[in-house]
C-alpha positions as CSV (number, residue, x, y, z in Angstrom):
1,K,106.3,132.6,15.3
2,A,107.3,135.5,13.5
3,N,109.0,138.9,14.6
4,Y,110.0,141.8,13.1
5,E,111.8,144.8,14.2
6,F,112.6,147.4,12.3
7,D,115.2,150.6,13.3
8,D,115.1,149.2,16.9
9,T,112.0,151.4,17.2
10,Y,109.2,149.4,15.7
11,L,108.4,146.0,16.7
12,F,106.0,143.5,15.3
13,S,105.1,139.8,16.6
14,A,102.5,136.9,15.4
15,T,101.9,133.8,16.7
16,F,99.3,130.8,15.3
17,R,98.8,127.5,17.4
18,A,96.9,124.7,16.5
19,D,96.5,122.8,19.2
20,G,94.6,119.0,19.4
21,S,93.5,117.5,22.5
22,S,92.1,113.6,22.8
23,R,89.6,115.2,25.4
24,F,87.2,116.4,22.5
25,G,85.2,114.2,19.5
26,A,86.2,114.1,16.4
27,N,83.7,117.3,16.0
28,N,86.2,120.1,17.8
29,R,89.3,118.0,18.3
30,Y,91.3,121.0,17.3
31,G,91.5,124.3,18.2
32,Y,93.4,127.3,16.9
33,F,94.7,130.4,18.3
34,P,96.1,133.1,16.6
35,S,97.6,136.3,18.5
36,F,99.4,139.7,17.1
37,S,101.1,142.4,18.8
38,A,103.1,146.1,18.3
39,G,105.3,148.2,19.8
40,W,106.8,151.9,18.8
41,K,109.7,152.8,20.9
42,M,108.9,156.7,21.0
43,S,112.0,157.4,22.7
44,Q,113.9,156.3,19.5
45,A,112.3,158.8,17.0
46,D,114.5,160.9,15.2
47,F,111.7,163.9,16.7
48,W,112.2,162.9,20.4
49,N,114.3,165.5,22.3
50,I,112.6,165.3,26.0
51,E,116.0,164.6,28.1
52,E,113.9,163.7,31.0
53,I,112.1,160.7,29.7
54,S,115.0,158.7,29.0
55,F,112.8,155.6,27.6
56,L,109.3,155.8,26.4
57,K,107.5,152.5,24.4
58,W,103.8,152.3,23.4
59,R,102.3,148.9,22.7
60,A,99.5,147.0,21.9
61,S,98.6,143.2,21.5
62,W,95.6,140.7,20.8
63,G,95.5,136.8,21.3
64,Q,93.5,133.8,21.9
65,N,94.4,130.8,24.5
66,G,92.4,127.2,24.7
67,N,91.5,125.6,27.9
68,N,91.2,121.7,27.8
69,R,91.2,121.4,31.2
70,I,88.1,118.9,32.2
71,G,88.0,115.3,32.4
72,D,88.9,112.6,30.0
73,Y,86.0,111.1,27.3
74,S,83.5,113.9,28.3
75,Y,82.3,113.9,24.7
76,T,81.4,110.4,24.7
77,T,79.4,107.9,27.0
78,V,81.4,106.1,29.6
79,V,80.0,102.7,30.4
80,Y,80.5,100.7,33.5
81,S,79.9,96.8,33.6
82,G,79.4,94.6,36.4
83,Q,76.4,96.4,37.5
84,N,74.1,93.2,38.6
85,Y,70.1,94.0,39.2
86,T,67.1,92.1,39.3
87,F,64.7,91.4,36.5
88,G,61.6,89.6,35.9
89,P,58.8,88.3,38.2
90,D,61.6,85.8,39.6
91,E,63.6,88.4,40.3
92,T,66.4,87.1,38.5
93,I,70.4,88.8,38.7
94,T,71.1,89.8,35.7
95,N,74.8,91.3,34.7
96,G,74.0,94.5,33.6
97,S,75.9,98.1,32.5
98,V,75.3,101.8,33.8
99,A,76.3,104.7,31.5
100,L,78.8,106.8,34.1
101,S,77.7,110.2,32.2
102,A,75.9,111.7,29.5
103,A,77.6,112.4,26.2
104,N,78.4,115.8,24.3
105,P,79.8,115.0,21.0
106,D,79.6,118.7,20.1
107,L,81.8,119.7,23.1
108,K,84.8,121.8,22.6
109,W,87.8,124.1,23.3
110,E,87.1,127.0,26.0
111,T,88.4,130.1,24.3
112,S,89.8,133.6,26.2
113,T,90.5,136.3,24.0
114,Q,92.6,139.3,25.5
115,M,93.9,142.7,24.6
116,D,96.1,144.9,26.0
117,I,97.2,148.7,25.2
118,G,100.2,149.6,27.5
119,V,102.8,152.2,28.0
120,D,106.3,151.9,29.7
121,M,108.5,155.0,30.6
122,E,111.7,155.7,32.3
123,M,112.6,159.0,33.5
124,Y,115.9,160.6,35.1
125,D,117.9,157.7,33.4
126,G,115.8,155.1,34.7
127,S,115.0,156.8,38.2
128,I,111.8,156.5,37.9
129,S,109.9,153.7,35.6
130,F,106.3,154.1,34.8
131,T,104.1,151.3,33.2
132,A,100.4,151.3,32.6
133,D,98.1,148.7,30.9
134,Y,94.4,148.5,30.0
135,Y,93.1,144.9,29.5
136,L,90.1,143.3,28.8
137,K,89.7,139.3,28.6
138,K,86.9,137.2,27.5
139,T,86.4,133.9,28.2
140,S,83.5,132.1,25.8
141,D,82.4,128.3,26.0
142,M,83.0,127.9,29.1
143,L,83.6,124.5,30.3
144,Y,81.5,123.5,33.1
145,A,79.4,120.4,34.2
146,S,75.8,121.0,33.6
147,P,73.8,119.9,36.4
148,I,71.1,117.6,35.5
149,P,67.8,115.7,37.2
150,L,69.2,112.8,39.5
151,V,66.6,110.8,37.9
152,A,69.0,110.6,34.3
153,G,71.2,108.2,36.4
154,T,74.3,109.3,35.1
155,A,77.1,112.4,35.9
156,A,76.1,115.8,34.7
157,P,77.7,116.4,31.0
158,I,80.1,118.7,30.6
159,Q,79.3,121.7,28.4
160,N,80.1,125.0,26.7
161,V,77.6,126.8,28.8
162,A,78.8,130.4,29.5
163,T,80.7,133.7,28.7
164,A,82.8,135.8,31.4
165,E,84.4,138.9,31.0
166,N,87.4,141.1,32.9
167,R,88.7,144.3,32.3
168,G,90.8,146.6,34.3
169,V,93.9,148.8,34.9
170,E,97.1,148.1,36.3
171,L,99.9,150.6,37.2
172,T,102.9,150.3,38.5
173,L,105.7,153.3,39.4
174,L,109.0,152.2,40.8
175,Y,111.6,154.8,42.7
176,R,115.1,153.8,42.3
177,N,118.1,155.4,44.1
178,R,121.3,154.5,43.0
179,E,123.4,157.6,43.2
180,H,124.6,156.4,47.0
181,A,127.0,153.1,48.4
182,F,123.5,152.4,49.9
183,S,120.7,151.9,46.9
184,Y,117.0,151.1,47.6
185,E,114.1,150.8,45.1
186,L,110.5,151.6,45.9
């Protein structure tokens, strides 16, 4: 992780994660997830002269996270022994084994990529605060137990099957009354 601040006005941050999980096979055991952010406190700039707005900050960020929340050993076939069955014309009881699930050696990390652009503003020495955010989150390679025919005789394998996208706007408006003995916030 690295942070940089210049003149209490320009802010930068970068993070890089390398996560490993034994829930994935050797092909995709590790996931790599970077993130970056930047901010500009516009109200700290030399040219700023709007008295009513005591604080104004623009910010943007982009980053990735990984998800490994699946059962253990989903990348390989788990075999359960001690399953007796009859075999041959004499129906001799024979010891056997059964595969509990189908293997998926190419199973990989589910990845969420999120972008956010926002503004923070305080007016009249903090009596009124306003925050606005536009966000976009895209989750790819979603982990899911894909249905298979019952005749396969095993549980459904976990696979990377889908992509989902969420986007929206979040707005917050806060009023603080601190001028009297009775103070409140709305």
